[in-house]
C-alpha positions in Angstrom: 14.0 19.0 -31.3 14.3 15.2 -30.2 17.4 13.8 -31.6 16.4 9.6 -32.1 20.0 8.6 -31.8 21.4 10.6 -29.1 18.1 10.0 -27.3 18.4 6.0 -27.9 22.1 6.6 -26.8 21.3 8.2 -23.4 18.3 6.2 -22.3 21.1 3.0 -22.9 23.1 4.4 -20.2 20.7 4.1 -17.6 22.1 0.9 -15.4 19.7 -2.2 -15.3 20.0 -5.4 -13.6 18.4 -8.5 -15.1 16.2 -10.5 -13.2 13.8 -13.6 -14.1 9.8 -12.5 -13.3 8.0 -15.1 -12.6 3.9 -15.1 -13.0 0.7 -17.6 -12.6 -2.6 -17.4 -13.8 -4.2 -20.1 -12.4 -2.8 -23.3 -12.8 -0.3 -21.7 -15.7 3.1 -20.6 -14.8 5.6 -17.9 -16.8 8.6 -16.5 -16.6 10.3 -13.6 -18.6 13.7 -11.6 -18.4 12.5 -8.4 -17.0 15.5 -5.2 -16.5 12.8 -2.0 -16.0 12.8 -2.7 -12.2 13.5 -0.3 -9.3 12.5 0.0 -5.6 9.6 2.5 -4.8 9.5 2.8 -1.4 10.6 1.6 2.3 7.2 1.6 4.0 5.3 -0.3 2.6 8.5 -1.8 0.9 7.4 -1.5 -2.6 9.3 -1.7 -6.2 8.4 -1.1 -9.9 8.4 -3.3 -12.7 7.8 -2.1 -15.8 6.2 -5.1 -18.3 5.5 -4.5 -21.8 1.8 -4.9 -22.6 2.3 -7.1 -25.7 3.5 -9.4 -24.1 1.6 -13.1 -22.0 3.1 -12.2 -18.5 1.8 -8.9 -18.9 -1.7 -10.3 -19.0 -0.7 -12.6 -16.4 0.4 -10.4 -13.5 -3.3 -8.8 -14.3 -5.3 -11.9 -13.9 -3.6 -12.8 -10.8 -2.0 -9.4 -9.3 1.4 -10.9 -8.0 4.6 -11.8 -9.7 8.1 -13.0 -8.4 11.5 -12.1 -9.0 14.3 -13.7 -9.1 17.5 -12.1 -8.7 20.4 -13.7 -11.3 24.2 -13.7 -10.7 26.8 -12.6 -13.2 27.1 -16.1 -13.9 23.6 -16.5 -15.3 23.9 -14.9 -18.9 22.5 -17.8 -20.2 19.4 -18.8 -17.6 18.4 -14.7 -18.7 18.6 -15.8 -22.5 15.9 -18.9 -22.6 13.4 -16.4 -20.4 14.2 -13.8 -22.7 13.4 -15.5 -25.9 10.1 -15.2 -27.4 7.4 -17.1 -25.6 6.4 -20.8 -27.2 4.0 -22.1 -25.3 2.8 -21.1 -21.4 5.0 -22.6 -19.2 7.3 -23.9 -20.9 10.7 -21.4 -20.4 10.5 -23.3 -16.7 10.8 -27.2 -18.4 14.3 -27.5 -17.7 14.7 -24.7 -14.6 14.8 -26.1 -11.3 12.3 -23.5 -9.6 9.8 -23.6 -7.1 6.6 -21.8 -5.7 6.7 -19.1 -3.3 3.5 -17.9 -1.1 2.2 -16.3 -4.0 2.1 -19.4 -6.5 4.7 -17.9 -8.9 7.6 -19.6 -9.6 11.3 -18.6 -8.5 14.6 -19.7 -9.7 16.4 -22.3 -7.3 19.8 -21.3 -7.9 19.0 -17.6 -8.5 21.1 -15.4 -5.7 17.5 -15.1 -4.0 13.8 -13.2 -4.7 11.1 -11.1 -4.2 7.5 -11.7 -3.9 5.1 -9.4 -4.6 1.4 -8.4 -4.5 0.3 -5.4 -7.3 -1.3 -2.2 -5.6 -0.8 -0.2 -8.3 -0.2 0.3 -11.5 0.4 3.1 -14.3 -1.0 2.3 -17.8 0.8 5.0 -20.1 3.1 4.1 -23.0 3.8 0.1 -24.2 4.8 -0.9 -20.8 2.6 -0.8 -17.5 3.9 0.4 -14.2 3.0 -2.4 -12.2 3.6 -0.9 -8.4 4.5 -3.9 -5.9 4.3 -4.6 -2.1 7.2 -7.0 -1.6 5.1 -9.6 0.6 8.2 -12.3 1.0 12.0 -12.2 0.4 14.9 -14.9 0.7 18.1 -14.8 -0.1 19.3 -18.2 -1.8 23.3 -17.3 -2.3 26.1 -14.8 -1.9 27.6 -13.3 -5.7 27.0 -10.2 -8.0 24.1 -8.9 -9.7 24.0 -10.1 -13.3 23.4 -6.7 -15.5 22.2 -5.4 -18.7 25.8 -3.4 -19.6 27.6 -7.0 -19.0 25.4 -8.7 -22.1 25.8 -7.9 -25.8 21.8 -6.9 -25.0 20.0 -3.7 -25.5 16.7 -3.1 -24.4 15.4 0.4 -24.0 15.8 4.0 -25.6 
């Protein structure tokens, strides 16, 4: 029998980084705080990015087939919080955030630790999130620093 409280407790112990996933669809850009991301292959270099099917960005990734991941430093919790809030309108989250568009056309946070850009090469559509498999097609390092992790915030996403 599944004990709901113990399930929630244990699933929340899985360590997660905090990232900003930048997306585009035509001329529209958006971004969201992502935490369910991991490397899944060396050759070719691939990551899996799990995205809630009810979010605007989910459809943008499906339409464009690309996304960018900006890696945040420990001191950037406030920036992550801005992208964690519910969307008011597409693109609004970037109005006071310095960014540039990468090779994919997706927004990349200028002050992040660095980034990867991905082309979607597969997807698993089970449950309330889609697991997008992205081949890393571009990357860069902006600066040194320690990665912001979910457990360093008061947030809980999972369980």
